[in-house]
Steps between C-alpha positions, in 0.01 A plus 500: 500500500309241311458243766402194301428334181481657166363289226814292458652513152215719379585762762156659482388742771865553582693375794619845574663684777312804391334634193628780284211652315548525126545830324714803582724508808308556821650841562384620157145377535208695636334379816182419308699293251667307779169433668346384173787260435473355850128451450574321172754283680246394762243427228754290311570296812132429565369821652452608858345238730225676689353399831608467863837346405598820314418713804693261723814514283483880493461519878803278569698683233435836661641374831815389320527825305471702820787299650705583189437872552248518214160540668217556248755502215463143367220320321448126544298313239377142497516373141251246365758247383570143610871545427699516824654843472571834669682807372536875528446718192697823478478792511360556846398235748248271334512142629307214339421156645315228310225292656711198401768609744246594765356148484822328610566735792394393848520805721487876493868489597586333167291752307683780681830335402401506132390863514800602710740349247338693214490825694867434578576501128322835471670650805844398370420642154588172333283587201757761395791256528385182333509351156197532276410219264192352337350165593164535331539588133246282328498162340847546357658536842258256657552221252731550205797587714442175683474311173803637317716702734469781247473859614349612170149380572507664839367796303173318427209726590324404823132422508471657843756779515846524652592471863847610601661384819782622714753260639634556850850403593573251773616776735186701433289198594697463822457870575124481444487195730685692771275803470190282497609326820559837661144605415367172642674565830375859516139396444502204738492224239700180540848552349521136389201545267724578201690171529169313532378672186812414300467135598137502390600640162752224449241239596250653257751487217575134574131411495441700184775307323336174608164613369656593168702183469824694535636344820840437345516827308840665519394849397487773760161673523511863390434633848811314611710673238371847580469448876737245643284283724780276618573302814755758611240774470264306724785434744578870499135586571497255791820653640368855466178400675691336784704816553178706497375318807327175594258357242158646546183290534281464190299805595211617286471157335129473580430851373696423183314174434166671557596764244590231245176304538320505163800616293494362144770237452632421153315621192247780512175424308550816294823349366374145444618181667802280442452147631805295414515485121152648455390861470139617524352849512140503624432860400635463147356151466813333362734215592805315370735226614875459451667164431666302783820660626395855411475768769242780500549822693215749521566874494255793486556552126595158361559134576867401468557147372826315552575170330645192670841550655766490230249538214560873437131553423333819622178684424260765617119506492321833486195677359402799291223652294412334169447827316499331160610181333653241734793445264578871518489474879755214495728696267482802732601283796797365305603850390487636855703205625768525235574871514823542302589129502498337154197269483367304202132410521350202317143467371252483784246222551136573568323233701258433784614358831238362736240702311698826523624692194881493496801608295847347536784715366848338489819704461876477539720760670869524414757548775877470523449169674280364224133490417218513754153381409212730593136392503205733546168325563205739515137431591185711463210508745266785416688828492783361714807315376740276688840375396799285580841637401737203510873472438717193458833389355490404133299183447335504844183701433274186481551475875237773532233323290312348798500837677373688195232238437373507858352852496123482556197670643435451870155371587279699736511214748880491492516877547272489805716231659814717487548677829802677646700339777520700819690489825283374784629527856388217729574389854658157547264265679580219743489233230668701225843424361709672236410219262125520562502878462706476183236274347261795516724705271354571155783332310549164336866450583759577769232609745709433811797689354281796403340504845841504669625776271220750553508439876877523542527141624801276463447169315321262736444764769177431690223745579347544844139548614405867522760604241367716215612395154437594138327278248444564131142413416249571223134595499502773765357848431 
């Protein structure tokens, strides 16, 4: 199951119930090929997150796997991604949890509920009985389909590869919930942890929409389409827990919080930092800023850029090697994007932006729904090139001009000031309140709401002296 947000209309990093590795059917592949593809999957999602949190996830997972009758048969991997997500990748029993999901959990019981649900999918062999489809097929699927409704440009070549997902049915989700609750009971975890988790996921989605200015959005997030996270599912989880026995105390909460202390929250420095409309990468020494209303989403391979709601503007920022002329580089990007789609390129413009050599290559792609404007803006810094690949309805490409013109070098002082946010576990003091603790969070907006979310608190719920809570701070380690 993909527990939480994908990247909204861009659908990057997949809100998936599970991941079907690309290539030949699993039964026809060699074991080494399967292992290589799974390794590529983990790399594409940000890589394995090393450290004590990885060992902790594996230890809890093994307890759950033993309860499912699969001792020493499953592998549990913590993925270095801020996206709130968990899934099982067939064949075999490989379960993946992102650090983004781990950050919003509040007890070992809830972690066991996540892992038990995924092991339940494996135990019930849902991977052999679900529908395979692609959610991550490049800029065409990420943007042009949104712009035009056309399926033709869904064939546009991806800058970062293709990620297929498998969609579980409603009954399969219910079955995995039931099996997961059974494993919780057998291992002594609180059976009501699954319902608590589902509520937290709904709260996280609500806050994410607020942060993105999408509070009144009517679209269903992709995880909701592939995994129904509905009120009746939560009600069902509550009922199943009640029939399993009395609600258990929040056991292992302290141990869980201790394990989370120091976990990176949000962007990893190796992937650069998104701060509102701004992106900066201290290691590459670059930065840019999107216009008001735009939304940036960082991924391990690219930055996804979504225009203001209703604007139908979408783009991707990525990098490559400037092996030759920068204009040739821009043309190569356009060619890889277009694939078999008819595209007419116009003369490129050579210029300098903020002291950086640049080439802007405009083009038009033809679809059944009409023309789509494509703009490639490439920049050269030494032997490395960077580029925006932007798509818009006909006549709307100037909306990207401020974005394209904002690319610049990052100063050494700016680079040194960029530090990752981390989870810090603190004990509530006698004079502390939720509001005073929230003010210590390393955010500029919605601090109280973010504090309540990561600590599983209801809006306005107070904290008590001696209680351990999570903060998100910067500057540690």
